[in-house]
N, C-alpha and C positions, 0 to 999 in steps of 0.2 A: 556427194557420193559418186563413186566410180560406176561405170556402166555395168560391170559384172555384178556388183552389189545391188544395183537397181533391178536388174533382171531377176536375181535371186529373191529379192524382196517381193517383186511382182508375182513370181511363181508361188511363193509362200502365201501371199494374200489370196491367190486363186485357189490354193489348196484349202485354206481355212473357209473360204466362202462356198466351196463346193458342197453339194448334197452328199450326206453319208451313204456309202454303198456297203452293204453287208456281203460278206463272202458267201459263195454258194455252200450248200450243206456238205458236199464232199470235201471241199477245201477246209471247212471248219472241222470236220471229223479228222481229217488228215493232220491238221495242226494239233488238235487235242491228243491224238495218238503219239505224235512226236514229243510233245511235252510230257506225256505220261511215261514214255520210254526213257526220257532223260531223268525224270524224277524217281522212277521205280525201275531201274535196270534189271534185266533177267539175272536171277541168281546163278544160273549155270554159266553165264558169261563172266560173272564176277569170280566165281570159284575157279574157272579155267584160267583166268589171268593170274590169280593167286598161285595156283598150282604151277604154272609155267615159271613164275618168278621164283618159287621155292625150289623147284627141281633144277633150274638153271644155276641158282646160287649154291645149291647143295652139291652139284657136280663141280662147281668152282672150288668149294671148300675141300672136296676130296683130293684136289691137286696138292694140298699142303697138309691135310689132317686125315690120315688113313683110318676111317671109322671101322671099328671091329676087324682090323687087319686088311680092310679093303682100301685101295687108294690108287690114284693114277700117277702120283708123283714118285720121285725116287725116295729111297730110304732116307729119312730125316733124322740125323743124330740128336738134335735138340729135342724133338718130340719123343724119340725113343728113350732118351735119358729122363725126360719129364714123366713118361709113362712108368718107367721103372722106379722112380723116386716118389711117386704120388700114389696114395691108396687107390685101388681100382674104382671104388665108389665115387670118389672125388674126380678122378680123371675122366670117367665116362659121363659124369654129370656135366663137366666142362666141355667135353666133346659134343654132347647132345646140344648144349647151349650154343656152342660155336656153329655147329652144322646148320641150324635152322634160323638163327638170329638174322643173318644177312638176307636170307630169302624172305623172311617175314617183313623186314624193313623194306626190301625191294617191292614187296606186295603193297605195302602202305604208300609207296611212291607212285606205283603204276595205276592204282585205283583213283577214280575221281571222287570228289567229296560226296556226291550222291551215292556212289557205289559203296563207299565206306559206311555211310549212314544206313544203306539198305542191308548190309551184312549184319550190323547191330550185334546182338548176342549170339548169332549164328556162328560168329568167328570162333567161339570156344569149341563148338562141336567140330567145325572144320579143322582147327588146329589139332585137336585130339585125334581126329581121323587121319590127318596128314602124318602126325607123329607115328601112329601105329603102322601106317602103310610104309613109311620110310624104314622103320624098324624091320618089318616083314620083308621088305626088299633086300635089306642087308642079310637077313637070315637065308633068303632064297638064293642070294649070290654066293652063299657058302661061308659067311662070316662065322668065326668062332664066338659063340654067345654064352655068357654065363648069366644066370638069373639075376643075381644082385647087381652086376654091372649094367645089364641091359635095362633093368627097371630104372636105375638112376639115369641112364642115357635118355630114356623116354621122359623122365621128369625134367631133365635139363632141356630136352627138345621142346617140351611144352612151355617151359618158362621162357626159352629163347623166342618162340613164336609170339607169345604174349608181350614180351618185352620189346622185341624188334618192331612189331606191328603197332603196338600201343605208343611207343615213343615217337615214331615217325608220323602217325596220324595225329597225335596231339600237337606236335610241332607244326604240321601243316595247318591245322585248325587255328592255332594261335597266330600264325603268320597271315592267314587269310581273313581273320576276324571272325 
């Protein structure tokens, strides 16, 4: 054996032969708190991460898809023609789906596995709330809203949230085992 391997083996033997030393009570409590925080992250942190992902992606989609007449991009002839040729219910369903799917998928990517597990069924309440808040934000910004089209937009947004988040988190779980 080479000298570094002999030294390493000798140190390991000394470690095995040593008397066990228990950590002091404060260190033990500190480690337990760290593990608990990792296994049960704070919901407000999880929902903040999800909201930032959703809002960021939502602003990004507004550059190409002017939701309810709002949009940061230039007038898009293709979307305008699609809007005129598609029944409003279908068009707004697809717009709602597009607007939030990217954000929900991003949310599924930025959350850790423990955060995804912690959210559990609470994601349904969160996504319903986010959908309603996004809708009310559009109304507040002066969007022209019609009851039938806005309800289908909200349905599309809810479906987009569940689809985007669900697909990404399932893919991550399948990949990680």
